[in-house]
C-alpha positions, 0 to 999 in steps of 0.5 A: 483522487487523494494526494498524499503528503510527505512520504505517504503512499496510496496503494491499491491492494489486490483482494484475494476474495473467497477461495475454495480448497477441496470444496471447502470455502475459506472465509476472507478473515482466515486468509493471509492479509495481502502484502503487495499492491500498486502505488496509485499516488505518492507524496513529494517526500519528507523534510528532515529536522535539519531542513533537508528534503528527501525525495521519494524512492517509490513512485506512482505505478510501482508494484510494491511489497510492504509490511503485513500490518502496515498502513491504514485502510481507507476508502476513496470514491468507493474504492479501497486503498491502503495509505502507508509511509515509504518506510513500510515498503520492503521493496519494489517488485520488478 
């Protein structure tokens, strides 16, 4: 698995797939982009310019809500993930 650096997260995003509404198939391109996912890996935290280490609030296994256009789509071992920074996370879902 990929080990993220600093305040980066690797998130498994659940894809919605195709959907049928009234017999009409809605293509994936027309659907809303997912904004939730499960953190599969988290970096150790970042270091400020003053040299202070800031620990991560988000940890592996958390279900998170993130900004719609945040992160970078990546593929690791045939699986699709989203790599994003902790600052792009809006909150942890309980």
